[in-house]
Gaussian input, Z-matrix of N, CA and C with variables (Angstrom, degrees):
# hf/3-21g

backbone

0 1
 N
 C     1     B1
 C     2     B2     1     A1
 N     3     B3     2     A2     1     D1
 C     4     B4     3     A3     2     D2
 C     5     B5     4     A4     3     D3
 N     6     B6     5     A5     4     D4
 C     7     B7     6     A6     5     D5
 C     8     B8     7     A7     6     D6
 N     9     B9     8     A8     7     D7
 C    10    B10     9     A9     8     D8
 C    11    B11    10    A10     9     D9
 N    12    B12    11    A11    10    D10
 C    13    B13    12    A12    11    D11
 C    14    B14    13    A13    12    D12
 N    15    B15    14    A14    13    D13
 C    16    B16    15    A15    14    D14
 C    17    B17    16    A16    15    D15
 N    18    B18    17    A17    16    D16
 C    19    B19    18    A18    17    D17
 C    20    B20    19    A19    18    D18
 N    21    B21    20    A20    19    D19
 C    22    B22    21    A21    20    D20
 C    23    B23    22    A22    21    D21
 N    24    B24    23    A23    22    D22
 C    25    B25    24    A24    23    D23
 C    26    B26    25    A25    24    D24
 N    27    B27    26    A26    25    D25
 C    28    B28    27    A27    26    D26
 C    29    B29    28    A28    27    D27
 N    30    B30    29    A29    28    D28
 C    31    B31    30    A30    29    D29
 C    32    B32    31    A31    30    D30
 N    33    B33    32    A32    31    D31
 C    34    B34    33    A33    32    D32
 C    35    B35    34    A34    33    D33
 N    36    B36    35    A35    34    D34
 C    37    B37    36    A36    35    D35
 C    38    B38    37    A37    36    D36
 N    39    B39    38    A38    37    D37
 C    40    B40    39    A39    38    D38
 C    41    B41    40    A40    39    D39
 N    42    B42    41    A41    40    D40
 C    43    B43    42    A42    41    D41
 C    44    B44    43    A43    42    D42
 N    45    B45    44    A44    43    D43
 C    46    B46    45    A45    44    D44
 C    47    B47    46    A46    45    D45
 N    48    B48    47    A47    46    D46
 C    49    B49    48    A48    47    D47
 C    50    B50    49    A49    48    D48
 N    51    B51    50    A50    49    D49
 C    52    B52    51    A51    50    D50
 C    53    B53    52    A52    51    D51
 N    54    B54    53    A53    52    D52
 C    55    B55    54    A54    53    D53
 C    56    B56    55    A55    54    D54
 N    57    B57    56    A56    55    D55
 C    58    B58    57    A57    56    D56
 C    59    B59    58    A58    57    D57
 N    60    B60    59    A59    58    D58
 C    61    B61    60    A60    59    D59
 C    62    B62    61    A61    60    D60
 N    63    B63    62    A62    61    D61
 C    64    B64    63    A63    62    D62
 C    65    B65    64    A64    63    D63
 N    66    B66    65    A65    64    D64
 C    67    B67    66    A66    65    D65
 C    68    B68    67    A67    66    D66
 N    69    B69    68    A68    67    D67
 C    70    B70    69    A69    68    D68
 C    71    B71    70    A70    69    D69
 N    72    B72    71    A71    70    D70
 C    73    B73    72    A72    71    D71
 C    74    B74    73    A73    72    D72
 N    75    B75    74    A74    73    D73
 C    76    B76    75    A75    74    D74
 C    77    B77    76    A76    75    D75
 N    78    B78    77    A77    76    D76
 C    79    B79    78    A78    77    D77
 C    80    B80    79    A79    78    D78
 N    81    B81    80    A80    79    D79
 C    82    B82    81    A81    80    D80
 C    83    B83    82    A82    81    D81
 N    84    B84    83    A83    82    D82
 C    85    B85    84    A84    83    D83
 C    86    B86    85    A85    84    D84
 N    87    B87    86    A86    85    D85
 C    88    B88    87    A87    86    D86
 C    89    B89    88    A88    87    D87
 N    90    B90    89    A89    88    D88
 C    91    B91    90    A90    89    D89
 C    92    B92    91    A91    90    D90
 N    93    B93    92    A92    91    D91
 C    94    B94    93    A93    92    D92
 C    95    B95    94    A94    93    D93
 N    96    B96    95    A95    94    D94
 C    97    B97    96    A96    95    D95
 C    98    B98    97    A97    96    D96
 N    99    B99    98    A98    97    D97
 C   100   B100    99    A99    98    D98
 C   101   B101   100   A100    99    D99
 N   102   B102   101   A101   100   D100
 C   103   B103   102   A102   101   D101
 C   104   B104   103   A103   102   D102
 N   105   B105   104   A104   103   D103
 C   106   B106   105   A105   104   D104
 C   107   B107   106   A106   105   D105
 N   108   B108   107   A107   106   D106
 C   109   B109   108   A108   107   D107
 C   110   B110   109   A109   108   D108
 N   111   B111   110   A110   109   D109
 C   112   B112   111   A111   110   D110
 C   113   B113   112   A112   111   D111
 N   114   B114   113   A113   112   D112
 C   115   B115   114   A114   113   D113
 C   116   B116   115   A115   114   D114
 N   117   B117   116   A116   115   D115
 C   118   B118   117   A117   116   D116
 C   119   B119   118   A118   117   D117
 N   120   B120   119   A119   118   D118
 C   121   B121   120   A120   119   D119
 C   122   B122   121   A121   120   D120
 N   123   B123   122   A122   121   D121
 C   124   B124   123   A123   122   D122
 C   125   B125   124   A124   123   D123
 N   126   B126   125   A125   124   D124
 C   127   B127   126   A126   125   D125
 C   128   B128   127   A127   126   D126
 N   129   B129   128   A128   127   D127
 C   130   B130   129   A129   128   D128
 C   131   B131   130   A130   129   D129
 N   132   B132   131   A131   130   D130
 C   133   B133   132   A132   131   D131
 C   134   B134   133   A133   132   D132
 N   135   B135   134   A134   133   D133
 C   136   B136   135   A135   134   D134
 C   137   B137   136   A136   135   D135
 N   138   B138   137   A137   136   D136
 C   139   B139   138   A138   137   D137
 C   140   B140   139   A139   138   D138
 N   141   B141   140   A140   139   D139
 C   142   B142   141   A141   140   D140
 C   143   B143   142   A142   141   D141
 N   144   B144   143   A143   142   D142
 C   145   B145   144   A144   143   D143
 C   146   B146   145   A145   144   D144
 N   147   B147   146   A146   145   D145
 C   148   B148   147   A147   146   D146
 C   149   B149   148   A148   147   D147
 N   150   B150   149   A149   148   D148
 C   151   B151   150   A150   149   D149
 C   152   B152   151   A151   150   D150
 N   153   B153   152   A152   151   D151
 C   154   B154   153   A153   152   D152
 C   155   B155   154   A154   153   D153
 N   156   B156   155   A155   154   D154
 C   157   B157   156   A156   155   D155
 C   158   B158   157   A157   156   D156
 N   159   B159   158   A158   157   D157
 C   160   B160   159   A159   158   D158
 C   161   B161   160   A160   159   D159
 N   162   B162   161   A161   160   D160
 C   163   B163   162   A162   161   D161
 C   164   B164   163   A163   162   D162
 N   165   B165   164   A164   163   D163
 C   166   B166   165   A165   164   D164
 C   167   B167   166   A166   165   D165
 N   168   B168   167   A167   166   D166
 C   169   B169   168   A168   167   D167
 C   170   B170   169   A169   168   D168
 N   171   B171   170   A170   169   D169
 C   172   B172   171   A171   170   D170
 C   173   B173   172   A172   171   D171
 N   174   B174   173   A173   172   D172
 C   175   B175   174   A174   173   D173
 C   176   B176   175   A175   174   D174
 N   177   B177   176   A176   175   D175
 C   178   B178   177   A177   176   D176
 C   179   B179   178   A178   177   D177
 N   180   B180   179   A179   178   D178
 C   181   B181   180   A180   179   D179
 C   182   B182   181   A181   180   D180
 N   183   B183   182   A182   181   D181
 C   184   B184   183   A183   182   D182
 C   185   B185   184   A184   183   D183
 N   186   B186   185   A185   184   D184
 C   187   B187   186   A186   185   D185
 C   188   B188   187   A187   186   D186
 N   189   B189   188   A188   187   D187
 C   190   B190   189   A189   188   D188
 C   191   B191   190   A190   189   D189
 N   192   B192   191   A191   190   D190
 C   193   B193   192   A192   191   D191
 C   194   B194   193   A193   192   D192
 N   195   B195   194   A194   193   D193
 C   196   B196   195   A195   194   D194
 C   197   B197   196   A196   195   D195
 N   198   B198   197   A197   196   D196
 C   199   B199   198   A198   197   D197
 C   200   B200   199   A199   198   D198
 N   201   B201   200   A200   199   D199
 C   202   B202   201   A201   200   D200
 C   203   B203   202   A202   201   D201
 N   204   B204   203   A203   202   D202
 C   205   B205   204   A204   203   D203
 C   206   B206   205   A205   204   D204
 N   207   B207   206   A206   205   D205
 C   208   B208   207   A207   206   D206
 C   209   B209   208   A208   207   D207
 N   210   B210   209   A209   208   D208
 C   211   B211   210   A210   209   D209
 C   212   B212   211   A211   210   D210
 N   213   B213   212   A212   211   D211
 C   214   B214   213   A213   212   D212
 C   215   B215   214   A214   213   D213
 N   216   B216   215   A215   214   D214
 C   217   B217   216   A216   215   D215
 C   218   B218   217   A217   216   D216
 N   219   B219   218   A218   217   D217
 C   220   B220   219   A219   218   D218
 C   221   B221   220   A220   219   D219
 N   222   B222   221   A221   220   D220
 C   223   B223   222   A222   221   D221
 C   224   B224   223   A223   222   D222
 N   225   B225   224   A224   223   D223
 C   226   B226   225   A225   224   D224
 C   227   B227   226   A226   225   D225
 N   228   B228   227   A227   226   D226
 C   229   B229   228   A228   227   D227
 C   230   B230   229   A229   228   D228
 N   231   B231   230   A230   229   D229
 C   232   B232   231   A231   230   D230
 C   233   B233   232   A232   231   D231
 N   234   B234   233   A233   232   D232
 C   235   B235   234   A234   233   D233
 C   236   B236   235   A235   234   D234
 N   237   B237   236   A236   235   D235
 C   238   B238   237   A237   236   D236
 C   239   B239   238   A238   237   D237
 N   240   B240   239   A239   238   D238
 C   241   B241   240   A240   239   D239
 C   242   B242   241   A241   240   D240
 N   243   B243   242   A242   241   D241
 C   244   B244   243   A243   242   D242
 C   245   B245   244   A244   243   D243
 N   246   B246   245   A245   244   D244
 C   247   B247   246   A246   245   D245
 C   248   B248   247   A247   246   D246
 N   249   B249   248   A248   247   D247
 C   250   B250   249   A249   248   D248
 C   251   B251   250   A250   249   D249
 N   252   B252   251   A251   250   D250
 C   253   B253   252   A252   251   D251
 C   254   B254   253   A253   252   D252
 N   255   B255   254   A254   253   D253
 C   256   B256   255   A255   254   D254
 C   257   B257   256   A256   255   D255
 N   258   B258   257   A257   256   D256
 C   259   B259   258   A258   257   D257
 C   260   B260   259   A259   258   D258
 N   261   B261   260   A260   259   D259
 C   262   B262   261   A261   260   D260
 C   263   B263   262   A262   261   D261
 N   264   B264   263   A263   262   D262
 C   265   B265   264   A264   263   D263
 C   266   B266   265   A265   264   D264
 N   267   B267   266   A266   265   D265
 C   268   B268   267   A267   266   D266
 C   269   B269   268   A268   267   D267
 N   270   B270   269   A269   268   D268
 C   271   B271   270   A270   269   D269
 C   272   B272   271   A271   270   D270
 N   273   B273   272   A272   271   D271
 C   274   B274   273   A273   272   D272
 C   275   B275   274   A274   273   D273
 N   276   B276   275   A275   274   D274
 C   277   B277   276   A276   275   D275
 C   278   B278   277   A277   276   D276
 N   279   B279   278   A278   277   D277
 C   280   B280   279   A279   278   D278
 C   281   B281   280   A280   279   D279
 N   282   B282   281   A281   280   D280
 C   283   B283   282   A282   281   D281
 C   284   B284   283   A283   282   D282
 N   285   B285   284   A284   283   D283
 C   286   B286   285   A285   284   D284
 C   287   B287   286   A286   285   D285
 N   288   B288   287   A287   286   D286
 C   289   B289   288   A288   287   D287
 C   290   B290   289   A289   288   D288
 N   291   B291   290   A290   289   D289
 C   292   B292   291   A291   290   D290
 C   293   B293   292   A292   291   D291
 N   294   B294   293   A293   292   D292
 C   295   B295   294   A294   293   D293
 C   296   B296   295   A295   294   D294
 N   297   B297   296   A296   295   D295
 C   298   B298   297   A297   296   D296
 C   299   B299   298   A298   297   D297
 N   300   B300   299   A299   298   D298
 C   301   B301   300   A300   299   D299
 C   302   B302   301   A301   300   D300
 N   303   B303   302   A302   301   D301
 C   304   B304   303   A303   302   D302
 C   305   B305   304   A304   303   D303
 N   306   B306   305   A305   304   D304
 C   307   B307   306   A306   305   D305
 C   308   B308   307   A307   306   D306

   B1=1.4219
   B2=1.5176
   B3=1.3026
   B4=1.4403
   B5=1.5162
   B6=1.3164
   B7=1.4713
   B8=1.5274
   B9=1.3290
   B10=1.4626
   B11=1.5402
   B12=1.3174
   B13=1.4469
   B14=1.5333
   B15=1.3284
   B16=1.4656
   B17=1.5286
   B18=1.3489
   B19=1.4605
   B20=1.5258
   B21=1.3296
   B22=1.4538
   B23=1.5302
   B24=1.3293
   B25=1.4411
   B26=1.5211
   B27=1.3159
   B28=1.4652
   B29=1.5213
   B30=1.3311
   B31=1.4787
   B32=1.5251
   B33=1.3234
   B34=1.4605
   B35=1.4987
   B36=1.3158
   B37=1.4861
   B38=1.5234
   B39=1.2963
   B40=1.4613
   B41=1.5471
   B42=1.3199
   B43=1.4377
   B44=1.5618
   B45=1.2963
   B46=1.4768
   B47=1.5153
   B48=1.2376
   B49=1.4393
   B50=1.5409
   B51=1.3150
   B52=1.4410
   B53=1.5000
   B54=1.3537
   B55=1.4730
   B56=1.5049
   B57=1.3174
   B58=1.4705
   B59=1.4999
   B60=1.2770
   B61=1.4763
   B62=1.5158
   B63=1.3232
   B64=1.4417
   B65=1.5272
   B66=1.2973
   B67=1.4718
   B68=1.5214
   B69=1.3357
   B70=1.4458
   B71=1.5422
   B72=1.3092
   B73=1.4749
   B74=1.5416
   B75=1.3107
   B76=1.4471
   B77=1.4895
   B78=1.3001
   B79=1.4576
   B80=1.5018
   B81=1.3122
   B82=1.4564
   B83=1.5640
   B84=1.2672
   B85=1.4368
   B86=1.5235
   B87=1.3166
   B88=1.4543
   B89=1.5099
   B90=1.3350
   B91=1.4695
   B92=1.5523
   B93=1.2831
   B94=1.4656
   B95=1.5039
   B96=1.3317
   B97=1.4660
   B98=1.5096
   B99=1.3224
   B100=1.4624
   B101=1.5336
   B102=1.2847
   B103=1.4304
   B104=1.5151
   B105=1.2987
   B106=1.4960
   B107=1.5171
   B108=1.3489
   B109=1.4470
   B110=1.5112
   B111=1.3118
   B112=1.4477
   B113=1.5763
   B114=1.3352
   B115=1.4694
   B116=1.5192
   B117=1.3467
   B118=1.4749
   B119=1.4960
   B120=1.3064
   B121=1.4860
   B122=1.5215
   B123=1.3021
   B124=1.4572
   B125=1.5325
   B126=1.3171
   B127=1.4657
   B128=1.5118
   B129=1.3121
   B130=1.4874
   B131=1.5297
   B132=1.3513
   B133=1.4758
   B134=1.5120
   B135=1.3401
   B136=1.4750
   B137=1.5162
   B138=1.3648
   B139=1.4755
   B140=1.5046
   B141=1.3000
   B142=1.4550
   B143=1.5422
   B144=1.3197
   B145=1.4465
   B146=1.5239
   B147=1.3177
   B148=1.4812
   B149=1.4771
   B150=1.3084
   B151=1.4847
   B152=1.5387
   B153=1.3372
   B154=1.4518
   B155=1.5139
   B156=1.3473
   B157=1.4763
   B158=1.4877
   B159=1.3501
   B160=1.4534
   B161=1.5408
   B162=1.3219
   B163=1.4733
   B164=1.5461
   B165=1.3587
   B166=1.4603
   B167=1.4829
   B168=1.3686
   B169=1.4425
   B170=1.5191
   B171=1.3286
   B172=1.4666
   B173=1.5279
   B174=1.2881
   B175=1.5132
   B176=1.5236
   B177=1.3057
   B178=1.4808
   B179=1.5186
   B180=1.3419
   B181=1.4446
   B182=1.5286
   B183=1.3257
   B184=1.4705
   B185=1.5144
   B186=1.3411
   B187=1.4466
   B188=1.5329
   B189=1.3421
   B190=1.4406
   B191=1.5410
   B192=1.3176
   B193=1.4477
   B194=1.5238
   B195=1.3322
   B196=1.4875
   B197=1.5286
   B198=1.3105
   B199=1.4584
   B200=1.5212
   B201=1.3293
   B202=1.4814
   B203=1.5115
   B204=1.3418
   B205=1.4527
   B206=1.5533
   B207=1.3275
   B208=1.4698
   B209=1.5132
   B210=1.3403
   B211=1.4575
   B212=1.5351
   B213=1.3515
   B214=1.4448
   B215=1.5536
   B216=1.3269
   B217=1.5019
   B218=1.5274
   B219=1.3355
   B220=1.4728
   B221=1.5242
   B222=1.3615
   B223=1.4445
   B224=1.5273
   B225=1.3375
   B226=1.4564
   B227=1.5258
   B228=1.3222
   B229=1.4734
   B230=1.5309
   B231=1.3689
   B232=1.4185
   B233=1.5398
   B234=1.2913
   B235=1.4878
   B236=1.5443
   B237=1.3364
   B238=1.4380
   B239=1.5386
   B240=1.3103
   B241=1.4598
   B242=1.5297
   B243=1.3479
   B244=1.4843
   B245=1.5342
   B246=1.3053
   B247=1.4826
   B248=1.5138
   B249=1.3477
   B250=1.4769
   B251=1.5242
   B252=1.3272
   B253=1.4651
   B254=1.5177
   B255=1.3402
   B256=1.4487
   B257=1.5252
   B258=1.3059
   B259=1.4769
   B260=1.4894
   B261=1.3361
   B262=1.4585
   B263=1.4862
   B264=1.3279
   B265=1.4557
   B266=1.5248
   B267=1.3148
   B268=1.4750
   B269=1.5401
   B270=1.3299
   B271=1.4665
   B272=1.5310
   B273=1.3417
   B274=1.4460
   B275=1.4998
   B276=1.3535
   B277=1.4266
   B278=1.5082
   B279=1.3224
   B280=1.4630
   B281=1.5476
   B282=1.3351
   B283=1.4747
   B284=1.5269
   B285=1.3522
   B286=1.4297
   B287=1.5376
   B288=1.3276
   B289=1.4572
   B290=1.5266
   B291=1.3147
   B292=1.4703
   B293=1.5271
   B294=1.3301
   B295=1.4634
   B296=1.5045
   B297=1.3219
   B298=1.4704
   B299=1.5110
   B300=1.3255
   B301=1.4952
   B302=1.5141
   B303=1.2796
   B304=1.4602
   B305=1.5304
   B306=1.2888
   B307=1.4854
   B308=1.5010
   A1=108.40
   A2=116.79
   A3=120.13
   A4=110.93
   A5=114.81
   A6=119.62
   A7=111.24
   A8=114.75
   A9=118.87
   A10=110.44
   A11=117.57
   A12=120.79
   A13=111.30
   A14=117.01
   A15=120.43
   A16=108.98
   A17=118.30
   A18=118.37
   A19=111.23
   A20=117.83
   A21=120.60
   A22=111.10
   A23=117.76
   A24=122.42
   A25=112.59
   A26=116.82
   A27=120.76
   A28=114.24
   A29=121.33
   A30=118.49
   A31=112.61
   A32=116.97
   A33=119.66
   A34=112.51
   A35=116.74
   A36=120.13
   A37=110.42
   A38=118.57
   A39=120.82
   A40=110.73
   A41=116.25
   A42=120.67
   A43=109.66
   A44=113.75
   A45=116.69
   A46=108.09
   A47=120.10
   A48=123.63
   A49=110.79
   A50=118.64
   A51=121.82
   A52=116.21
   A53=117.54
   A54=119.76
   A55=110.61
   A56=114.43
   A57=119.32
   A58=110.77
   A59=114.82
   A60=120.75
   A61=107.21
   A62=118.61
   A63=122.96
   A64=111.79
   A65=114.86
   A66=120.23
   A67=111.50
   A68=118.21
   A69=121.18
   A70=111.10
   A71=115.66
   A72=120.42
   A73=110.78
   A74=117.87
   A75=121.28
   A76=111.55
   A77=117.36
   A78=120.81
   A79=110.32
   A80=119.12
   A81=120.66
   A82=109.76
   A83=117.12
   A84=119.36
   A85=110.39
   A86=116.55
   A87=120.98
   A88=109.61
   A89=116.56
   A90=118.39
   A91=110.32
   A92=114.80
   A93=119.97
   A94=108.74
   A95=117.17
   A96=119.15
   A97=112.08
   A98=115.30
   A99=121.01
   A100=107.49
   A101=115.83
   A102=120.01
   A103=109.67
   A104=115.23
   A105=121.46
   A106=107.19
   A107=116.25
   A108=120.44
   A109=108.69
   A110=116.92
   A111=120.64
   A112=106.66
   A113=114.00
   A114=120.60
   A115=106.54
   A116=115.73
   A117=118.34
   A118=109.68
   A119=115.67
   A120=121.05
   A121=110.36
   A122=117.62
   A123=119.17
   A124=110.77
   A125=115.64
   A126=119.90
   A127=111.01
   A128=116.62
   A129=120.92
   A130=110.53
   A131=115.31
   A132=118.55
   A133=111.40
   A134=116.26
   A135=118.50
   A136=112.84
   A137=117.20
   A138=118.81
   A139=108.77
   A140=117.79
   A141=120.50
   A142=111.20
   A143=118.46
   A144=121.25
   A145=113.48
   A146=118.75
   A147=122.21
   A148=113.06
   A149=116.96
   A150=121.47
   A151=112.51
   A152=119.64
   A153=117.38
   A154=114.74
   A155=116.64
   A156=119.07
   A157=112.19
   A158=117.18
   A159=119.20
   A160=111.03
   A161=117.58
   A162=119.62
   A163=110.19
   A164=115.06
   A165=117.92
   A166=111.40
   A167=117.82
   A168=121.04
   A169=111.32
   A170=116.59
   A171=118.87
   A172=112.33
   A173=116.55
   A174=118.05
   A175=109.47
   A176=117.32
   A177=118.69
   A178=111.30
   A179=116.87
   A180=119.74
   A181=111.41
   A182=118.47
   A183=120.95
   A184=111.73
   A185=118.36
   A186=120.75
   A187=110.02
   A188=116.33
   A189=121.25
   A190=108.78
   A191=117.36
   A192=120.01
   A193=112.61
   A194=116.68
   A195=120.91
   A196=110.68
   A197=118.25
   A198=121.65
   A199=110.64
   A200=116.51
   A201=121.25
   A202=110.07
   A203=118.55
   A204=121.04
   A205=109.52
   A206=117.14
   A207=119.83
   A208=111.11
   A209=117.54
   A210=121.99
   A211=111.12
   A212=115.89
   A213=120.40
   A214=111.10
   A215=113.04
   A216=117.90
   A217=110.17
   A218=117.22
   A219=121.59
   A220=108.74
   A221=117.84
   A222=120.14
   A223=111.45
   A224=116.41
   A225=120.78
   A226=110.63
   A227=116.43
   A228=120.51
   A229=109.75
   A230=118.21
   A231=121.01
   A232=112.11
   A233=115.62
   A234=120.35
   A235=108.91
   A236=117.86
   A237=122.37
   A238=110.32
   A239=116.47
   A240=121.09
   A241=111.34
   A242=114.62
   A243=118.82
   A244=111.02
   A245=117.92
   A246=120.46
   A247=109.56
   A248=117.28
   A249=119.14
   A250=110.55
   A251=116.69
   A252=118.60
   A253=112.57
   A254=115.71
   A255=119.42
   A256=111.19
   A257=117.16
   A258=120.86
   A259=112.13
   A260=117.54
   A261=120.39
   A262=110.94
   A263=118.85
   A264=123.94
   A265=111.82
   A266=116.15
   A267=120.98
   A268=110.45
   A269=116.06
   A270=117.43
   A271=109.52
   A272=117.81
   A273=120.02
   A274=111.44
   A275=117.16
   A276=122.06
   A277=111.06
   A278=116.03
   A279=121.24
   A280=109.97
   A281=114.59
   A282=118.12
   A283=109.45
   A284=115.40
   A285=119.25
   A286=112.31
   A287=116.00
   A288=119.13
   A289=111.99
   A290=117.13
   A291=120.56
   A292=110.03
   A293=116.58
   A294=121.36
   A295=111.51
   A296=117.54
   A297=120.08
   A298=112.18
   A299=117.31
   A300=119.03
   A301=111.00
   A302=119.39
   A303=122.83
   A304=111.22
   A305=118.95
   A306=119.21
   A307=111.89
   D1=136.57
   D2=-178.52
   D3=-78.54
   D4=164.74
   D5=-178.86
   D6=-64.79
   D7=-36.84
   D8=-178.63
   D9=-66.78
   D10=-40.02
   D11=176.92
   D12=-66.63
   D13=-37.18
   D14=178.82
   D15=-65.89
   D16=-42.63
   D17=179.55
   D18=-65.88
   D19=-31.51
   D20=179.54
   D21=-69.96
   D22=-29.06
   D23=-179.81
   D24=-83.62
   D25=-25.68
   D26=-174.23
   D27=-56.31
   D28=-46.28
   D29=177.70
   D30=-62.69
   D31=-30.69
   D32=179.01
   D33=-73.02
   D34=-22.67
   D35=-179.29
   D36=-82.72
   D37=-22.54
   D38=-178.35
   D39=-91.36
   D40=129.53
   D41=175.32
   D42=-89.79
   D43=169.84
   D44=173.10
   D45=-62.55
   D46=130.98
   D47=-178.90
   D48=101.07
   D49=1.04
   D50=175.13
   D51=84.42
   D52=3.99
   D53=177.00
   D54=-78.06
   D55=143.60
   D56=179.86
   D57=-84.39
   D58=147.14
   D59=179.71
   D60=-109.76
   D61=140.68
   D62=179.22
   D63=-74.63
   D64=160.23
   D65=-178.85
   D66=-64.45
   D67=-29.54
   D68=-179.08
   D69=-67.74
   D70=-27.69
   D71=-175.69
   D72=-82.82
   D73=-15.22
   D74=-178.71
   D75=-76.04
   D76=145.44
   D77=174.06
   D78=-76.72
   D79=141.69
   D80=-178.69
   D81=-68.43
   D82=149.19
   D83=-179.49
   D84=-64.09
   D85=141.83
   D86=-179.59
   D87=-83.59
   D88=129.43
   D89=179.27
   D90=-69.71
   D91=154.26
   D92=178.40
   D93=-64.92
   D94=135.03
   D95=179.04
   D96=-63.94
   D97=131.97
   D98=-179.59
   D99=-117.27
   D100=148.86
   D101=177.19
   D102=-80.06
   D103=134.06
   D104=-179.66
   D105=-77.18
   D106=131.90
   D107=173.77
   D108=-75.99
   D109=141.67
   D110=178.44
   D111=-79.61
   D112=122.45
   D113=-175.73
   D114=-96.97
   D115=139.94
   D116=178.91
   D117=-68.92
   D118=163.74
   D119=-177.99
   D120=-67.29
   D121=-34.85
   D122=-178.05
   D123=-68.88
   D124=-43.44
   D125=178.27
   D126=-64.17
   D127=-43.09
   D128=178.67
   D129=-61.01
   D130=-41.98
   D131=-179.14
   D132=-60.73
   D133=-46.55
   D134=-177.85
   D135=-75.07
   D136=-27.57
   D137=175.71
   D138=-66.73
   D139=-38.92
   D140=-175.28
   D141=-82.55
   D142=-39.01
   D143=-171.94
   D144=-113.19
   D145=7.06
   D146=-177.06
   D147=-60.77
   D148=-51.02
   D149=-177.95
   D150=-64.33
   D151=-48.48
   D152=176.56
   D153=-60.54
   D154=-39.83
   D155=177.30
   D156=-63.70
   D157=-41.39
   D158=-179.82
   D159=-67.27
   D160=-35.20
   D161=178.68
   D162=-65.40
   D163=-44.31
   D164=178.09
   D165=-62.23
   D166=-43.19
   D167=-179.98
   D168=-61.37
   D169=-48.14
   D170=-179.29
   D171=-64.60
   D172=-41.75
   D173=178.99
   D174=-61.89
   D175=-44.74
   D176=-179.29
   D177=-66.07
   D178=-37.24
   D179=178.74
   D180=-64.41
   D181=-45.01
   D182=179.52
   D183=-69.53
   D184=-33.40
   D185=175.71
   D186=-64.60
   D187=-43.53
   D188=178.57
   D189=-61.30
   D190=-45.65
   D191=-178.70
   D192=-63.38
   D193=-38.20
   D194=177.18
   D195=-65.12
   D196=-43.62
   D197=178.97
   D198=-65.58
   D199=-42.69
   D200=179.00
   D201=-62.19
   D202=-43.15
   D203=179.80
   D204=-64.21
   D205=-43.47
   D206=179.49
   D207=-63.43
   D208=-40.37
   D209=177.70
   D210=-60.65
   D211=-45.56
   D212=-179.37
   D213=-62.80
   D214=-42.10
   D215=-178.88
   D216=-62.37
   D217=-45.04
   D218=-178.76
   D219=-65.61
   D220=-41.62
   D221=-179.07
   D222=-65.87
   D223=-39.22
   D224=177.40
   D225=-61.68
   D226=-44.55
   D227=-179.75
   D228=-63.43
   D229=-38.71
   D230=179.21
   D231=-65.10
   D232=-44.11
   D233=178.90
   D234=-63.92
   D235=-42.95
   D236=-179.41
   D237=-62.80
   D238=-41.69
   D239=179.28
   D240=-65.01
   D241=-40.75
   D242=176.13
   D243=-62.20
   D244=-41.74
   D245=179.83
   D246=-66.59
   D247=-39.59
   D248=179.56
   D249=-64.18
   D250=-40.61
   D251=177.39
   D252=-63.85
   D253=-40.65
   D254=-179.62
   D255=-67.76
   D256=-45.93
   D257=178.52
   D258=-70.22
   D259=-31.25
   D260=175.85
   D261=-61.05
   D262=-42.47
   D263=177.69
   D264=-63.73
   D265=-41.15
   D266=179.96
   D267=-68.08
   D268=-37.58
   D269=-177.82
   D270=-69.21
   D271=-35.19
   D272=176.61
   D273=-65.80
   D274=-40.55
   D275=178.00
   D276=-63.38
   D277=-44.23
   D278=-178.05
   D279=-63.85
   D280=-42.71
   D281=-179.55
   D282=-62.11
   D283=-43.88
   D284=-179.64
   D285=-63.50
   D286=-44.24
   D287=178.86
   D288=-67.20
   D289=-36.39
   D290=178.59
   D291=-63.63
   D292=-42.70
   D293=178.90
   D294=-62.84
   D295=-43.61
   D296=-175.81
   D297=-72.86
   D298=-33.84
   D299=-178.69
   D300=-79.84
   D301=-29.12
   D302=-175.22
   D303=-81.75
   D304=-26.28
   D305=-175.59
   D306=-95.45

């Protein structure tokens, strides 16, 4: 704190009767009044609702991705099961034909 700022605070620290006042009892300095800029409606909308909209978007995106992943996994298992059934039948046929031709 500069000396000038300390001198400016000194009268505020002294009470009537010469008693010192603590810093907690002092009122905070008032900021200089500034003119508010006029914000467009679009900017105000996204300042106010940007976070909730982004949360909803991200949650829906991840939910979609989870459902899509689960769908792909189930479809892959179904295709694999179909191939196993098809090849299982062929292997039984081949084994039967191999046995009959070899003996």
